[in-house]
VMD Tcl script that builds the backbone (N, CA, C; Angstrom):
set m [mol new atoms 429]
animate dup $m
set s [atomselect $m all]
$s set {name element resname resid chain x y z} {
  {N N MET 1 A 0.820 -1.189 0.000}
  {CA C MET 1 A 0.000 0.000 0.000}
  {C C MET 1 A 0.868 1.258 0.000}
  {N N GLN 2 A 2.118 1.106 0.366}
  {CA C GLN 2 A 3.011 2.260 0.359}
  {C C GLN 2 A 3.375 2.699 -1.050}
  {N N PHE 3 A 3.324 1.779 -1.995}
  {CA C PHE 3 A 3.813 2.069 -3.334}
  {C C PHE 3 A 2.731 2.151 -4.396}
  {N N HIS 4 A 1.509 1.748 -4.061}
  {CA C HIS 4 A 0.416 1.766 -5.024}
  {C C HIS 4 A -0.828 2.356 -4.367}
  {N N PRO 5 A -1.553 3.215 -5.072}
  {CA C PRO 5 A -2.740 3.821 -4.467}
  {C C PRO 5 A -3.881 2.825 -4.265}
  {N N ARG 6 A -3.938 1.800 -5.123}
  {CA C ARG 6 A -5.005 0.799 -5.019}
  {C C ARG 6 A -4.428 -0.578 -5.367}
  {N N ILE 7 A -5.060 -1.606 -4.818}
  {CA C ILE 7 A -4.619 -2.975 -5.094}
  {C C ILE 7 A -5.836 -3.824 -5.446}
  {N N LEU 8 A -5.712 -4.600 -6.509}
  {CA C LEU 8 A -6.698 -5.622 -6.830}
  {C C LEU 8 A -6.156 -6.916 -6.256}
  {N N LEU 9 A -6.884 -7.479 -5.318}
  {CA C LEU 9 A -6.427 -8.643 -4.567}
  {C C LEU 9 A -7.221 -9.876 -4.974}
  {N N HIS 10 A -6.528 -10.888 -5.472}
  {CA C HIS 10 A -7.170 -12.156 -5.821}
  {C C HIS 10 A -6.981 -13.100 -4.646}
  {N N THR 11 A -8.060 -13.395 -3.958}
  {CA C THR 11 A -8.004 -14.241 -2.768}
  {C C THR 11 A -8.389 -15.660 -3.163}
  {N N SER 12 A -7.545 -16.605 -2.811}
  {CA C SER 12 A -7.760 -17.986 -3.200}
  {C C SER 12 A -7.173 -18.901 -2.142}
  {N N ARG 13 A -7.317 -20.183 -2.362}
  {CA C ARG 13 A -6.713 -21.197 -1.493}
  {C C ARG 13 A -6.017 -22.194 -2.412}
  {N N PRO 14 A -4.809 -21.883 -2.816}
  {CA C PRO 14 A -4.134 -22.716 -3.817}
  {C C PRO 14 A -3.597 -24.019 -3.229}
  {N N ILE 15 A -4.364 -25.067 -3.353}
  {CA C ILE 15 A -3.945 -26.365 -2.841}
  {C C ILE 15 A -3.303 -27.190 -3.950}
  {N N ARG 16 A -4.030 -27.379 -5.041}
  {CA C ARG 16 A -3.502 -28.076 -6.208}
  {C C ARG 16 A -3.708 -27.183 -7.424}
  {N N TRP 17 A -3.088 -27.516 -8.500}
  {CA C TRP 17 A -3.135 -26.653 -9.682}
  {C C TRP 17 A -4.511 -26.571 -10.314}
  {N N ASP 18 A -5.362 -27.553 -10.129}
  {CA C ASP 18 A -6.626 -27.573 -10.868}
  {C C ASP 18 A -7.885 -27.451 -10.030}
  {N N SER 19 A -7.776 -27.424 -8.722}
  {CA C SER 19 A -8.990 -27.335 -7.911}
  {C C SER 19 A -8.664 -26.888 -6.498}
  {N N ASP 20 A -9.673 -26.898 -5.673}
  {CA C ASP 20 A -9.532 -26.527 -4.258}
  {C C ASP 20 A -9.147 -25.070 -4.040}
  {N N HIS 21 A -9.687 -24.175 -4.839}
  {CA C HIS 21 A -9.355 -22.769 -4.691}
  {C C HIS 21 A -10.330 -22.023 -3.790}
  {N N VAL 22 A -11.335 -22.675 -3.293}
  {CA C VAL 22 A -12.369 -22.018 -2.499}
  {C C VAL 22 A -11.752 -21.420 -1.237}
  {N N VAL 23 A -11.998 -20.126 -1.045}
  {CA C VAL 23 A -11.459 -19.426 0.116}
  {C C VAL 23 A -12.086 -19.977 1.396}
  {N N ILE 24 A -11.267 -20.186 2.399}
  {CA C ILE 24 A -11.757 -20.546 3.730}
  {C C ILE 24 A -11.237 -19.502 4.713}
  {N N CYS 25 A -11.874 -19.415 5.848}
  {CA C CYS 25 A -11.504 -18.419 6.847}
  {C C CYS 25 A -10.384 -18.980 7.732}
  {N N ASP 26 A -9.217 -19.148 7.120}
  {CA C ASP 26 A -8.080 -19.669 7.870}
  {C C ASP 26 A -7.231 -18.518 8.409}
  {N N ASP 27 A -6.145 -18.856 9.073}
  {CA C ASP 27 A -5.292 -17.829 9.683}
  {C C ASP 27 A -4.758 -16.837 8.651}
  {N N ALA 28 A -4.375 -17.334 7.472}
  {CA C ALA 28 A -3.806 -16.452 6.451}
  {C C ALA 28 A -4.837 -15.441 5.948}
  {N N VAL 29 A -6.058 -15.888 5.719}
  {CA C VAL 29 A -7.097 -14.989 5.217}
  {C C VAL 29 A -7.496 -13.989 6.300}
  {N N ARG 30 A -7.627 -14.453 7.541}
  {CA C ARG 30 A -7.928 -13.518 8.637}
  {C C ARG 30 A -6.819 -12.485 8.789}
  {N N ALA 31 A -5.555 -12.916 8.696}
  {CA C ALA 31 A -4.431 -11.985 8.820}
  {C C ALA 31 A -4.434 -10.965 7.686}
  {N N LEU 32 A -4.803 -11.402 6.500}
  {CA C LEU 32 A -4.870 -10.495 5.358}
  {C C LEU 32 A -5.866 -9.367 5.605}
  {N N PHE 33 A -7.069 -9.716 6.029}
  {CA C PHE 33 A -8.085 -8.694 6.258}
  {C C PHE 33 A -7.817 -7.891 7.530}
  {N N LEU 34 A -7.115 -8.476 8.454}
  {CA C LEU 34 A -6.684 -7.732 9.638}
  {C C LEU 34 A -5.713 -6.620 9.229}
  {N N GLU 35 A -4.814 -6.919 8.309}
  {CA C GLU 35 A -3.870 -5.908 7.825}
  {C C GLU 35 A -4.585 -4.798 7.055}
  {N N ILE 36 A -5.589 -5.167 6.275}
  {CA C ILE 36 A -6.361 -4.158 5.560}
  {C C ILE 36 A -7.062 -3.242 6.564}
  {N N ALA 37 A -7.621 -3.826 7.616}
  {CA C ALA 37 A -8.300 -3.037 8.643}
  {C C ALA 37 A -7.310 -2.135 9.375}
  {N N ARG 38 A -6.193 -2.699 9.792}
  {CA C ARG 38 A -5.214 -1.913 10.546}
  {C C ARG 38 A -4.609 -0.795 9.696}
  {N N GLY 39 A -4.546 -1.001 8.392}
  {CA C GLY 39 A -4.036 0.036 7.502}
  {C C GLY 39 A -5.120 0.965 6.994}
  {N N ASP 40 A -6.347 0.752 7.450}
  {CA C ASP 40 A -7.499 1.541 7.017}
  {C C ASP 40 A -7.514 1.674 5.494}
  {N N ALA 41 A -7.373 0.533 4.836}
  {CA C ALA 41 A -7.248 0.504 3.378}
  {C C ALA 41 A -8.484 -0.050 2.688}
  {N N TRP 42 A -9.617 -0.073 3.348}
  {CA C TRP 42 A -10.826 -0.653 2.772}
  {C C TRP 42 A -11.204 -0.009 1.442}
  {N N ASP 43 A -10.952 1.287 1.300}
  {CA C ASP 43 A -11.325 1.970 0.068}
  {C C ASP 43 A -10.247 1.870 -1.016}
  {N N ARG 44 A -9.143 1.180 -0.709}
  {CA C ARG 44 A -8.053 1.056 -1.679}
  {C C ARG 44 A -7.769 -0.379 -2.090}
  {N N VAL 45 A -8.423 -1.339 -1.459}
  {CA C VAL 45 A -8.215 -2.744 -1.786}
  {C C VAL 45 A -9.510 -3.296 -2.370}
  {N N PHE 46 A -9.397 -3.891 -3.549}
  {CA C PHE 46 A -10.548 -4.478 -4.231}
  {C C PHE 46 A -10.338 -5.986 -4.258}
  {N N VAL 47 A -11.251 -6.699 -3.651}
  {CA C VAL 47 A -11.074 -8.129 -3.424}
  {C C VAL 47 A -11.840 -8.940 -4.471}
  {N N ALA 48 A -11.130 -9.859 -5.108}
  {CA C ALA 48 A -11.733 -10.826 -6.010}
  {C C ALA 48 A -11.561 -12.202 -5.381}
  {N N LEU 49 A -12.565 -13.027 -5.512}
  {CA C LEU 49 A -12.525 -14.356 -4.899}
  {C C LEU 49 A -12.458 -15.438 -5.969}
  {N N ASP 50 A -11.976 -16.583 -5.578}
  {CA C ASP 50 A -11.874 -17.730 -6.466}
  {C C ASP 50 A -12.732 -18.840 -5.878}
  {N N PHE 51 A -13.643 -19.364 -6.677}
  {CA C PHE 51 A -14.561 -20.396 -6.185}
  {C C PHE 51 A -14.399 -21.717 -6.902}
  {N N PHE 52 A -13.401 -21.859 -7.739}
  {CA C PHE 52 A -13.289 -23.081 -8.522}
  {C C PHE 52 A -12.821 -24.247 -7.669}
  {N N ASP 53 A -13.590 -25.284 -7.694}
  {CA C ASP 53 A -13.205 -26.548 -7.091}
  {C C ASP 53 A -14.017 -27.614 -7.795}
  {N N ALA 54 A -13.366 -28.377 -8.641}
  {CA C ALA 54 A -14.059 -29.373 -9.452}
  {C C ALA 54 A -14.597 -30.540 -8.633}
  {N N SER 55 A -14.193 -30.629 -7.389}
  {CA C SER 55 A -14.584 -31.804 -6.605}
  {C C SER 55 A -15.772 -31.572 -5.678}
  {N N ILE 56 A -16.269 -30.335 -5.587}
  {CA C ILE 56 A -17.415 -30.089 -4.710}
  {C C ILE 56 A -18.495 -29.312 -5.452}
  {N N ASN 57 A -19.646 -29.241 -4.859}
  {CA C ASN 57 A -20.789 -28.512 -5.410}
  {C C ASN 57 A -20.406 -27.055 -5.639}
  {N N ARG 58 A -20.674 -26.552 -6.840}
  {CA C ARG 58 A -20.262 -25.191 -7.199}
  {C C ARG 58 A -21.001 -24.121 -6.405}
  {N N ILE 59 A -22.271 -24.345 -6.148}
  {CA C ILE 59 A -23.034 -23.374 -5.372}
  {C C ILE 59 A -22.513 -23.337 -3.939}
  {N N ALA 60 A -22.255 -24.514 -3.383}
  {CA C ALA 60 A -21.698 -24.573 -2.031}
  {C C ALA 60 A -20.324 -23.909 -1.983}
  {N N ALA 61 A -19.510 -24.103 -3.016}
  {CA C ALA 61 A -18.196 -23.471 -3.070}
  {C C ALA 61 A -18.336 -21.953 -3.028}
  {N N TYR 62 A -19.292 -21.420 -3.773}
  {CA C TYR 62 A -19.541 -19.975 -3.790}
  {C C TYR 62 A -19.944 -19.482 -2.396}
  {N N VAL 63 A -20.869 -20.199 -1.768}
  {CA C VAL 63 A -21.353 -19.794 -0.443}
  {C C VAL 63 A -20.225 -19.878 0.587}
  {N N ILE 64 A -19.489 -20.968 0.564}
  {CA C ILE 64 A -18.392 -21.143 1.521}
  {C C ILE 64 A -17.364 -20.024 1.357}
  {N N GLY 65 A -16.953 -19.757 0.124}
  {CA C GLY 65 A -15.944 -18.732 -0.128}
  {C C GLY 65 A -16.407 -17.335 0.233}
  {N N ALA 66 A -17.644 -17.004 -0.145}
  {CA C ALA 66 A -18.167 -15.663 0.151}
  {C C ALA 66 A -18.327 -15.460 1.652}
  {N N ARG 67 A -18.885 -16.456 2.328}
  {CA C ARG 67 A -19.078 -16.327 3.779}
  {C C ARG 67 A -17.741 -16.285 4.514}
  {N N ALA 68 A -16.779 -17.105 4.087}
  {CA C ALA 68 A -15.466 -17.117 4.736}
  {C C ALA 68 A -14.786 -15.756 4.593}
  {N N THR 69 A -14.912 -15.165 3.421}
  {CA C THR 69 A -14.306 -13.852 3.206}
  {C C THR 69 A -14.986 -12.796 4.060}
  {N N ARG 70 A -16.294 -12.839 4.101}
  {CA C ARG 70 A -17.019 -11.861 4.928}
  {C C ARG 70 A -16.691 -12.048 6.409}
  {N N GLN 71 A -16.501 -13.300 6.844}
  {CA C GLN 71 A -16.107 -13.545 8.223}
  {C C GLN 71 A -14.719 -12.968 8.495}
  {N N ALA 72 A -13.812 -13.114 7.551}
  {CA C ALA 72 A -12.471 -12.565 7.726}
  {C C ALA 72 A -12.510 -11.034 7.766}
  {N N VAL 73 A -13.365 -10.431 6.953}
  {CA C VAL 73 A -13.540 -8.972 6.996}
  {C C VAL 73 A -14.057 -8.565 8.373}
  {N N LEU 74 A -15.060 -9.280 8.862}
  {CA C LEU 74 A -15.599 -8.994 10.198}
  {C C LEU 74 A -14.500 -9.109 11.254}
  {N N PHE 75 A -13.698 -10.143 11.165}
  {CA C PHE 75 A -12.591 -10.337 12.093}
  {C C PHE 75 A -11.682 -9.103 12.098}
  {N N GLY 76 A -11.375 -8.591 10.912}
  {CA C GLY 76 A -10.550 -7.394 10.815}
  {C C GLY 76 A -11.222 -6.174 11.407}
  {N N LEU 77 A -12.515 -6.035 11.133}
  {CA C LEU 77 A -13.247 -4.864 11.633}
  {C C LEU 77 A -13.399 -4.864 13.146}
  {N N LEU 78 A -13.426 -6.044 13.748}
  {CA C LEU 78 A -13.569 -6.133 15.202}
  {C C LEU 78 A -12.257 -5.910 15.948}
  {N N ASP 79 A -11.155 -5.885 15.226}
  {CA C ASP 79 A -9.863 -5.665 15.849}
  {C C ASP 79 A -9.821 -4.266 16.475}
  {N N PRO 80 A -9.264 -4.140 17.665}
  {CA C PRO 80 A -9.191 -2.815 18.315}
  {C C PRO 80 A -8.044 -1.972 17.763}
  {N N PHE 81 A -7.955 -1.855 16.426}
  {CA C PHE 81 A -6.802 -1.219 15.811}
  {C C PHE 81 A -6.667 0.262 16.152}
  {N N VAL 82 A -7.750 0.947 16.441}
  {CA C VAL 82 A -7.631 2.365 16.814}
  {C C VAL 82 A -6.947 2.465 18.180}
  {N N ARG 83 A -7.393 1.650 19.125}
  {CA C ARG 83 A -6.755 1.641 20.450}
  {C C ARG 83 A -5.312 1.165 20.346}
  {N N LEU 84 A -5.085 0.182 19.489}
  {CA C LEU 84 A -3.745 -0.353 19.285}
  {C C LEU 84 A -2.812 0.732 18.745}
  {N N ARG 85 A -3.259 1.466 17.749}
  {CA C ARG 85 A -2.460 2.542 17.157}
  {C C ARG 85 A -2.170 3.638 18.194}
  {N N THR 86 A -3.185 3.991 18.967}
  {CA C THR 86 A -3.008 5.024 20.000}
  {C C THR 86 A -1.981 4.582 21.032}
  {N N ALA 87 A -2.072 3.335 21.449}
  {CA C ALA 87 A -1.123 2.822 22.443}
  {C C ALA 87 A 0.299 2.851 21.891}
  {N N GLU 88 A 0.473 2.419 20.661}
  {CA C GLU 88 A 1.813 2.392 20.076}
  {C C GLU 88 A 2.371 3.793 19.883}
  {N N GLN 89 A 1.534 4.725 19.440}
  {CA C GLN 89 A 1.989 6.101 19.231}
  {C C GLN 89 A 2.326 6.790 20.546}
  {N N SER 90 A 1.747 6.304 21.631}
  {CA C SER 90 A 2.004 6.891 22.952}
  {C C SER 90 A 3.138 6.191 23.690}
  {N N GLY 91 A 3.806 5.278 23.011}
  {CA C GLY 91 A 4.925 4.582 23.634}
  {C C GLY 91 A 4.523 3.496 24.610}
  {N N ARG 92 A 3.280 3.048 24.511}
  {CA C ARG 92 A 2.795 1.988 25.404}
  {C C ARG 92 A 2.701 0.671 24.629}
  {N N GLY 93 A 3.876 0.188 24.189}
  {CA C GLY 93 A 3.925 -1.037 23.395}
  {C C GLY 93 A 3.328 -2.232 24.107}
  {N N HIS 94 A 3.499 -2.266 25.425}
  {CA C HIS 94 A 2.932 -3.377 26.202}
  {C C HIS 94 A 1.409 -3.404 26.081}
  {N N GLU 95 A 0.792 -2.216 26.048}
  {CA C GLU 95 A -0.659 -2.133 25.919}
  {C C GLU 95 A -1.097 -2.624 24.536}
  {N N GLY 96 A -0.342 -2.247 23.513}
  {CA C GLY 96 A -0.647 -2.715 22.162}
  {C C GLY 96 A -0.569 -4.224 22.065}
  {N N LEU 97 A 0.464 -4.798 22.664}
  {CA C LEU 97 A 0.618 -6.253 22.647}
  {C C LEU 97 A -0.526 -6.927 23.394}
  {N N ALA 98 A -0.904 -6.370 24.528}
  {CA C ALA 98 A -2.021 -6.925 25.300}
  {C C ALA 98 A -3.323 -6.858 24.504}
  {N N LEU 99 A -3.540 -5.755 23.796}
  {CA C LEU 99 A -4.751 -5.614 22.976}
  {C C LEU 99 A -4.779 -6.638 21.838}
  {N N MET 100 A -3.620 -6.853 21.200}
  {CA C MET 100 A -3.560 -7.851 20.123}
  {C C MET 100 A -3.862 -9.250 20.645}
  {N N GLU 101 A -3.329 -9.559 21.816}
  {CA C GLU 101 A -3.583 -10.880 22.402}
  {C C GLU 101 A -5.051 -11.037 22.797}
  {N N GLN 102 A -5.629 -10.000 23.380}
  {CA C GLN 102 A -7.029 -10.055 23.786}
  {C C GLN 102 A -7.945 -10.195 22.570}
  {N N ALA 103 A -7.582 -9.538 21.486}
  {CA C ALA 103 A -8.408 -9.590 20.271}
  {C C ALA 103 A -8.533 -11.012 19.733}
  {N N LYS 104 A -7.532 -11.841 19.964}
  {CA C LYS 104 A -7.577 -13.232 19.499}
  {C C LYS 104 A -8.715 -14.009 20.163}
  {N N ALA 105 A -9.108 -13.585 21.345}
  {CA C ALA 105 A -10.140 -14.297 22.096}
  {C C ALA 105 A -11.532 -13.689 21.927}
  {N N LEU 106 A -11.640 -12.629 21.138}
  {CA C LEU 106 A -12.957 -12.006 20.957}
  {C C LEU 106 A -13.925 -12.983 20.290}
  {N N PRO 107 A -15.151 -12.960 20.702}
  {CA C PRO 107 A -16.142 -13.913 20.167}
  {C C PRO 107 A -16.708 -13.451 18.816}
  {N N TRP 108 A -15.828 -13.335 17.801}
  {CA C TRP 108 A -16.287 -12.831 16.512}
  {C C TRP 108 A -17.312 -13.766 15.882}
  {N N GLY 109 A -17.284 -15.045 16.218}
  {CA C GLY 109 A -18.284 -15.982 15.699}
  {C C GLY 109 A -19.684 -15.628 16.183}
  {N N ALA 110 A -19.796 -15.186 17.418}
  {CA C ALA 110 A -21.103 -14.770 17.945}
  {C C ALA 110 A -21.596 -13.508 17.236}
  {N N VAL 111 A -20.668 -12.612 16.920}
  {CA C VAL 111 A -21.039 -11.403 16.182}
  {C C VAL 111 A -21.512 -11.792 14.778}
  {N N TRP 112 A -20.815 -12.734 14.148}
  {CA C TRP 112 A -21.225 -13.225 12.825}
  {C C TRP 112 A -22.638 -13.804 12.878}
  {N N ASP 113 A -22.902 -14.637 13.857}
  {CA C ASP 113 A -24.237 -15.239 13.991}
  {C C ASP 113 A -25.309 -14.162 14.170}
  {N N GLU 114 A -25.012 -13.131 14.938}
  {CA C GLU 114 A -25.961 -12.036 15.138}
  {C C GLU 114 A -26.199 -11.282 13.834}
  {N N LEU 115 A -25.140 -11.038 13.081}
  {CA C LEU 115 A -25.298 -10.373 11.778}
  {C C LEU 115 A -26.168 -11.205 10.845}
  {N N CYS 116 A -25.946 -12.507 10.822}
  {CA C CYS 116 A -26.758 -13.390 9.986}
  {C C CYS 116 A -28.230 -13.321 10.400}
  {N N GLN 117 A -28.465 -13.356 11.702}
  {CA C GLN 117 A -29.835 -13.296 12.201}
  {C C GLN 117 A -30.497 -11.975 11.803}
  {N N ARG 118 A -29.787 -10.877 11.951}
  {CA C ARG 118 A -30.349 -9.565 11.595}
  {C C ARG 118 A -30.658 -9.465 10.099}
  {N N GLU 119 A -29.835 -10.108 9.278}
  {CA C GLU 119 A -30.034 -10.067 7.829}
  {C C GLU 119 A -30.950 -11.196 7.330}
  {N N GLU 120 A -31.429 -11.998 8.285}
  {CA C GLU 120 A -32.340 -13.101 7.991}
  {C C GLU 120 A -31.748 -14.096 6.993}
  {N N VAL 121 A -30.467 -14.410 7.214}
  {CA C VAL 121 A -29.797 -15.457 6.447}
  {C C VAL 121 A -29.321 -16.513 7.435}
  {N N PRO 122 A -29.172 -17.725 6.970}
  {CA C PRO 122 A -28.778 -18.796 7.888}
  {C C PRO 122 A -27.407 -18.578 8.504}
  {N N ALA 123 A -27.289 -18.843 9.774}
  {CA C ALA 123 A -26.005 -18.790 10.473}
  {C C ALA 123 A -25.387 -20.181 10.441}
  {N N GLY 124 A -24.129 -20.264 10.794}
  {CA C GLY 124 A -23.460 -21.565 10.835}
  {C C GLY 124 A -23.551 -22.269 9.503}
  {N N VAL 125 A -23.922 -23.529 9.549}
  {CA C VAL 125 A -24.091 -24.314 8.321}
  {C C VAL 125 A -25.568 -24.591 8.037}
  {N N ASP 126 A -26.433 -23.759 8.580}
  {CA C ASP 126 A -27.870 -23.933 8.358}
  {C C ASP 126 A -28.274 -23.682 6.912}
  {N N TRP 127 A -27.361 -23.208 6.078}
  {CA C TRP 127 A -27.641 -22.984 4.659}
  {C C TRP 127 A -27.484 -24.254 3.839}
  {N N LEU 128 A -26.886 -25.299 4.387}
  {CA C LEU 128 A -26.649 -26.529 3.628}
  {C C LEU 128 A -27.920 -27.170 3.063}
  {N N PRO 129 A -29.034 -27.218 3.788}
  {CA C PRO 129 A -30.252 -27.787 3.191}
  {C C PRO 129 A -30.719 -27.024 1.940}
  {N N GLU 130 A -30.435 -25.750 1.880}
  {CA C GLU 130 A -30.797 -24.968 0.701}
  {C C GLU 130 A -30.007 -25.424 -0.527}
  {N N ILE 131 A -28.777 -25.842 -0.331}
  {CA C ILE 131 A -27.966 -26.370 -1.434}
  {C C ILE 131 A -28.598 -27.647 -1.972}
  {N N VAL 132 A -29.042 -28.520 -1.076}
  {CA C VAL 132 A -29.700 -29.765 -1.484}
  {C C VAL 132 A -30.977 -29.447 -2.259}
  {N N ARG 133 A -31.750 -28.488 -1.758}
  {CA C ARG 133 A -32.988 -28.103 -2.446}
  {C C ARG 133 A -32.694 -27.546 -3.829}
  {N N TYR 134 A -31.688 -26.677 -3.919}
  {CA C TYR 134 A -31.327 -26.073 -5.203}
  {C C TYR 134 A -30.824 -27.129 -6.182}
  {N N ASP 135 A -30.036 -28.068 -5.686}
  {CA C ASP 135 A -29.576 -29.164 -6.542}
  {C C ASP 135 A -30.753 -29.914 -7.144}
  {N N ALA 136 A -31.722 -30.250 -6.294}
  {CA C ALA 136 A -32.879 -31.013 -6.760}
  {C C ALA 136 A -33.774 -30.200 -7.697}
  {N N ALA 137 A -33.965 -28.934 -7.391}
  {CA C ALA 137 A -34.889 -28.104 -8.164}
  {C C ALA 137 A -34.281 -27.546 -9.447}
  {N N VAL 138 A -32.967 -27.280 -9.444}
  {CA C VAL 138 A -32.367 -26.563 -10.579}
  {C C VAL 138 A -31.252 -27.374 -11.246}
  {N N LEU 139 A -30.215 -27.670 -10.497}
  {CA C LEU 139 A -29.029 -28.281 -11.105}
  {C C LEU 139 A -29.296 -29.664 -11.673}
  {N N SER 140 A -30.153 -30.440 -11.040}
  {CA C SER 140 A -30.419 -31.799 -11.519}
  {C C SER 140 A -31.135 -31.789 -12.877}
  {N N LYS 141 A -31.745 -30.684 -13.244}
  {CA C LYS 141 A -32.481 -30.593 -14.511}
  {C C LYS 141 A -31.585 -30.175 -15.672}
  {N N ARG 142 A -30.353 -29.831 -15.394}
  {CA C ARG 142 A -29.411 -29.475 -16.456}
  {C C ARG 142 A -28.785 -30.744 -17.004}
  {N N ALA 143 A -28.685 -30.784 -18.290}
  {CA C ALA 143 A -28.101 -31.991 -18.892}
  {C C ALA 143 A -26.766 -31.720 -19.532}
}
mol reanalyze $m
mol bondsrecalc $m
mol representation Tube
mol addrep $m
C-alpha cells in the first residue's frame, strides 16, 4: 500500500493446480483482512474471490468462499486497531501487545451469527439444506 494507491487482490486457497481454490476463513485470510483493517485501506483494496473446485458442489463453493471472506472482513473490523495505534503512538507497546492478544479471544463468531440473524440469512451451516434443495430443483435438470 506504500507504493500503489489501489490494489486488486485475488483471494484464493491454492492447494492443487486444478482445484480446491475455495477461500476458507483460515489464519492467512484472517491476517490479510486484519492488515487491511489496521491500515485503514478498505477503500483502496478491491477483493476478487476464487470459487473453482471441481470436486465439490459449485453453489456450495460460492457460499463457503463468500461467507469465509465476509467472516475474515468482520474479524478485521472487530480488531481494536484504533486503540492499538493510539497505544503504540504513545509509547505503550505493552498495551498494544495486550490488545492484540485479547483480540484473538474475541467472540467474533457470535457477532457473525448475530449479523446473519439480523439479515435473515442462515447462520453456521444452516444454509446446507438450501444447497440440497437447489440441486434437486435446478441443477439436476441441467443436462
